[in-house]
C-alpha positions, 0 to 999 in steps of 0.5 A: 916150070921144069926147074920148079918140078925138079925142085919139088921132091926136095921141097916135099922132103923138107916139109913132109914127115919122113917115116922110117928114116933114122934120126941124125945121131948128133943133136944140139940144143939151146934153151932157157929155164926157170928154176926154184928152190924147195926144201931149202935149209939154212942156218943149220944151228937154228934148225937143230935147236928147233928140232931138239926143243920144239917149244923153243922160242926160235923161229925160222923162215925162208922164201926163195924166188924163182931164178932163170938162165940159159942151157946149151946141150950136145947129144949123141944117139947111140941107139934110137932108145939111148943117147949121151948128153953133155950140157952147160946149165945156168940156174940163174941168180936167186934171192932168198929172204930169210928171218931168224928170231928168238923170243924172251928173255933174249929178244933177237932178230936176224933178217936179210937176203941170201943171194946165190948164183949157180951154174955148171956142166951136166953129164947124162944118159938119156932113154928115148921112147919114140911115140910118133914120126917126130915125137920122142919122150925122154928121161935122163939121169946123170951128174951135175958138176956145179960152182956157186957164188953166195952172199948174205945181205943183212937187213941190219948192218949193225949185226955185222958186215955182209958175208960172201962165199963160193962152193962147188960140188958134184950132185945127181940130176934128173930130167923128164921131157918131150922132143917134138920135130918140126922138120928133118933137123929142127924141133922143140924140147920141153923138159922138167928138171931136178938138181939134188942137194946143191949146198953152200957155205958162207965164209966167216960163219958156219952158215951152211945149207942145201937146196933141192932145185926144180926147173923147167926148160924150153928151147930149140933142138937141131939134129945135125 
């Protein structure tokens, strides 16, 4: 019984909120995100032709699937309201079905799937707003150093062989989310993310475009 009483303060310190105690400066995060592309532009030559002549018979459509992948992060609190974060993000593999068609007098049709796989490192500054003993709102701003692999799988192989390519870039990324602590060290992070203008180029053609990627990530955070 005496041993239990001696351990009781330690157990209470682990379970109960610790109001007024500063959070540990270093934290790590592991989670999984779902990401979707919007404002996807492909086949810029076709788009420019449509813009020049809205009455042209050229038609274009693209439908991107949602992708997903892991995210790992290390952060350091410079202040209760400011932190620096470095993370590795996998935006996942994504299939974008597309069609390009042109009417009379020269009826043509191109259809297929653009397969993309993008990942990279984020370097961000995060602003933190404590709204409770164990709850922080945060917003982050930084750069995404990414690398992507792309392939076009044509529906009709008679139009030519499948094409592939790769590209890298350095683009803006934004995030807005919520940290909720369960104990002194363990908690959960939920975040909405935005990656600006991840572009691509497929070899052997002048096929270029860009995708503004929106995502949501959920995972576990551990404060060291």
